[in-house]
N, C-alpha and C positions, 0 to 999 in steps of 0.2 A: 504494500500500500504506500502510495506516495504522499508525503506530508510536505507542504511548502508553506512557510510562514514568511510573509514579506514585511520587512522593516525598512523604514526610511531613515537614513543617518543624515541629519541636517544640523549643522552647527553643533556637532557632538552630542545631539540628543536623539533618542530613538522614539519613533512614533509609529503606530500601526497604520498601514495603508492597504488599499487594494491594488494589485499589480499583476504583472505577467508571472509566468511560472518557470521554475528551473527544476529539473528532475534528475536525481542521482541515479546512476545505472547500477550501483551496488549498495547493499545495505550494510552488512558488517564484514570487515576484512580482517583476517588474522595473518600476521607476518612474524618472522623471526628476526632477532637483532641482526643488522647488517644487510638485510634484504632491501628491495626497492618496492615502494608503494606506487601504484598507478590508479588514479581516480578519474572519473569523467562525469560531466554534467551536461544535460541537454536543455537548451532554452526553447520556449515557445510563447507565442502571443506577442512578439515584438520582432523588429528587424535585428537579427542577431549581429550583423556586421556593423551596427551603429556605434558600438561602445567598447571600451576596454572591459575585459573580464578579469576578476580578481579571485584569489583563493585566500580563505581565512580559516583559522582553526580555533577550537576552544577545548582546552584540557579540563578535566573534571574540577569544578570549583574555582576555575580561573577565568579571567576576562578573555574576550576575543583577541586574537593576534593576527594581524595582516601578514601574509606570507609573500605574495607577489601578484603581478598582473601581466597580461599580454595586451598590447594595443589592438584596436579594432581591426586593423589590416595586417596584423602579425608583424609589423615593421620594427617593433621594439618590445622590450621586456624590462620590468623593474622588479627587484627582489629585496625583501627585508634583509638587513645585514646578517641577522641570525640564521637565515636560511640560504644565503649565497653559497654557491659551490655544490649544493646537493639538491637544489630545487630546480625544476624545469616546468614552465607553464606554456602550453600550446593551445591552439584552437583550430577548428575546421569550420569556417563560416558556411560552407555548402551543406554541412550536416547539423549546423547550430549546436556544435559541441565545443566544450572547453575541457582541457586535460591538465592534471597535476601529476608530476612524477617527483617523488621524494626518495632519495637514495640514502644508504647508510643508516637505516632505521635503528633507533634506540627505544628503550621503554618510555622516554620522554615524548616520543611521537604518538603515544596513545592519546587520541583526541577525537572530537567530532569535527569533520572538515566541511566547510561551506564554500560554495561558489557565489560570486556576486557580480551584478551588472552595474557598470558605472554610467551615469548619464549627466550631461551638463545642463544646469538650470541657469540660464543667462540672466534672468531677472534679479537674482541674488548675487550675480557676479562671482559665485563660488560653486565648485562642483559638489554634488551630493551622490550618495551611493544607494542603490536599491539592493539591499542585502537579502538574498533568498536563502533561508535556512533549509537546506536540502538534506534531509535524512530519510532513509528508507525504513528505518525502524518504526514500529507501530507505536505512535504516541497519540494520546487523546488530545483533544483541543484544550482541555484543562491543563495538561502538562506543558503544552506549548505556551499557554498564557502565563503560567508560573515562570517559565524560562524567560519570557519576554520581560516580566516585571523585574527579575534579577538583573537584566541587562540595562534597565533604565536607571 
């Protein structure tokens, strides 16, 4: 079952909104230390090639951490310093897919991973992010709302 909770990050505050969807293609992945993790997310309901796509993760009991992004046309990439050298973010606009590859896994990499679509809102002269919390685990709406409150 696909769960997608859409959050709008604007001026460092989170508010619930209605938006497009992102669907993870895997639910739970188990890996051994040293192995490589590959995740993918599929977008729908918007022009996928419009925006940079980001990967974010959240370890249990910790805040969201931005990992990296790929530009709308795949012409460039940016990565968080803490993930440089072992992270690769790619996309396939023809399939509306974004991919994350994380190598050299350790126990610290146990987390929930999210993909996010970036959009430019020119009226505010600042970018904002539509963050799609894409997990395939079966969570009730109640659990998602509790998670949202913790993030605010």
